N, C-alpha and C positions, 0 to 999 in steps of 0.2 A: 504494499500499500504506498502510494506516494502521500508525504505528509504535507500538512498546508504549508503556505508562504508566509514566514512570521514579519507581520507588517507593523509599522509605526505610523503614526499621524501625527505632524508637524500642523499647528493652527486646528487643532481638535475641537474647538468651541467656536469657530468662526461658520460662516453659511456653507461653505464647502466641506469643511469638517464633518458637521452635522450632517449633511448630505451623505459622506461615506459613512459614517456610522450607520446611518439609517439602512444602507444596503450590506453592511458586513453580517449583520445577524444572519441571513440567509444564503451566505455565500461562502460554501464549504472550502473554497479554495485557498482562505485566508485563516490566520489566526492572529487576531489584533493582541500585540504584546506592550505596546506602549502608546500614550496619548498626551501629547504635549501642548499646552496652552501658555499663553504669555504670562511673564512674571506679574505677580499681583491679580491674575484673574480669578473672580469669585469661584470657579470651577475647579481651581486645583487642590486637591487632596479628596475630591467629590468622586462617588462611584460613577464610572463611565456609562454604564447601563443600569439606570435606576431601577430598582426592585428585582434585580437580577441576582443570580447565586455568584456571578464573577466578581471576583475581588480587585478586577481591575480599576484603579483611580487615575483620575488626571494628574499628570505631573507638571511642573513649570521648568523642568531643564532635564538633561540627557544622563545626569549623574548616575542614576540607578536603572538606566535603560537595560534591559534583559538582551539576550542573543536576537537578534533578527537578521532578516534576509533584505529588506528594502524599506526606504522611508517614502511616504508620499507628504509633500509640503505644499500647502496652501495657507501662509500664514503671512510673512512681510518680509523685508530685508533682513530685519534683524532676526528673525525666527529662521529664515532660510539658511542664514550665514552659520547659526548654530547646529542647524541640521546637517548642513554641509560638513563641519568640522567632526561630527558625530560618524558621518558616513565616511569620510577620509581615513579617521584614525582606526575604524574597524575594516576598512575594505567592503563596504557594503553600498548598492545600489541607492540612486534618489530619483525620484520623480518629483517635479515642481511644476505648479502652474502660478507661482508667485511672479508678480510684475512690479515695475517701478524703482526697479533695482540700480545702483550708479555704476561708475565705470569700474571702480576696484573690484567690486563683487562680481561683476559680469566677467571681468578677467580671471578672477580666481574659478568661476565655474567652468570657464573655457579650458583653463589648464589642468581642473581637476579631471577631465574627460581621460587624462593620460593614465589614471590611477583608479578610477572606478567607473561604473556605467552610469550615464546621467541621461535623463530625457526630460525636456522642457517643452512646454506649449502654452500658448495663450489662450487655445480652445481645445478642451480635450475632446469633444464629439469626434466620434470614429466617421460619422457621416460627412462632418466638415472635412476631415482629412481625405476622404474618397473625393469629395468636390475638388478639393486643392489639386489632386492628382489629375482629375479628367481636364480642369481648366488648363493646366500645364501643357498637357496634351493637344487641347484644342487650340490653344493660343499658338502652339507651335505649328500644328497642321494647318491654321488658317492665319498666317502671319499679315495678311493684307485687312484683314477684317476689323472694323472697328470693335473696341471693347469697352462695355460699360458695367459696372458694379452698383449694384441697388441694394441697400441694406434697410432693414426695419426692425426697431426695437421699441418697447415700452418707453413710456413718456416719461421716466425717473431717470433714463441712462444719460450719465453726464457726459460722454465724449462722442465727437461726431469727425469722421467715420468710424464705425468699430474696430477694435482691433483686428477682429477677423476679417472684415472688408480689406483693411490694409495688408493685411498676411496674403489674402488672394490676390491682390494688384502687386505685390512684390512677386510672388510665384509667377505671374503671367507676365510681368516683366523680364523677370530673369529668363523664361522661356524664349522671349523675343530678344534676349542679348542686350537688354537695356536694364535701366533702373526706375524704379518707383519714383524717385525725386526728381528725374528727368521726363518722365511720361505722365504724371497724374495732373489732373483738373479736377479742383475740388468743388468748383462752384462757377455758375454761369449765370450772369445777370444782364441786361440791356443789349446794347448792340455787340455782341461777342464776336461777330463774324464766322467765317465756315470753322468748322471742326478741323482741327490739327490732326494730320495722319500721324498714326502710331500713338496718339495719345490715349490714357486710361481714365475713363470720367467715372465720378462717384456721385451718387444722389442716396439722400439720408431721409428716410420718413420716421417720426416718432409718435406714438400714440398708445394709448389704454395699457395694457399688461401683455403685449406681444413678448414672447420668449425671446425669440430672434429669428429673422428670415434674411438670406443671402440669396441674390439672383446675379450670376454674372451673363451677360448679353453680349454674345459675339454676332455682330450685324453686318452681312454682305448685300451684294445687290441683288434683290429679289427673294433674299432668304434670312432667317436669321435662328440663331440655334442659342437656346437656354438653357443654363445649369442650374438647378435651385435647390437650396436646402433649408427646409423650416424646422425649427425647433418647437415644439410643444410642452416639453416638461424639463424642467433644469436638471433633473437627477442623470441626464443625458451625459452630464459633465462629468459627475462622480462616476458612473458607469466607465467612461472612457477612461478615467486615470486608473481605475482598478483594474481594467485589461491592461493596461500600459504596466502598472506595477507588476501584474503577474509575468508578462511576457519578460520584463526586464531582470528580475530575480535572476541572479547567476549568469548573466550575460557578462561578456570580456566589456574591459574598460573602454570607453569612448562615448562620443557625442550623439545619441540615437535620437531617432524623430519617430513619432507617430505614423508617419510614412512607412517606417520600419515595421511597425505593429501591424498593420493591414496589409502589408506585402507578405508577410510571415506569421499568421496569427497564432499559431501553436508553438 
């Protein structure tokens, strides 16, 4: 019998941490062995699974972390740095969705791929990973077609375009041997003139409680190709992170991507 993957969560009391915990109870692939929250959190020392017989309690650091196989981090720059320290010290894999890191931590993460397996993503939807792959192929196969990316999110979202839309644009730009900085058009108003050949346009819609929709439109003469992903449940991001963690545990050191997970899911 293959033993479960021993999993630790960094940022266990956050929105994504809670989503991960809600899924782990029914996922026999994993054994949750450590759950870290921020120093000073009211959760520290409390049972992770209220009312259960499990003795696991939230911890505020990695001091007494047991043996583990992989850490899933959705904390913040400080929490990610501490999780990285632990993974490097023990040679364990790290999956992270934390964003907003500075150049120093980014450099550490890149260098750490020489020693441990690391997988980072801004969006852990496996469907978006497939969409990105398809868009790269389509942008390569149809280099002369106009490309527009439309994203739709709930009314409370703070940034625009979404990080996922930008990642899609970056992937398409690379497939066409350019950069998003050189090709992106983020707004159109007034007398804009004709569309610039090779540009990648972005459009943003905000409203209600929409979880997230992304459409890549490749537009030619007399025909149009649309690649669409619609998220209806936020748990897809936690499911994707767990899939990535299960895949990454025991892998060789390196900078891995969700694209690697979908290319070889077993």
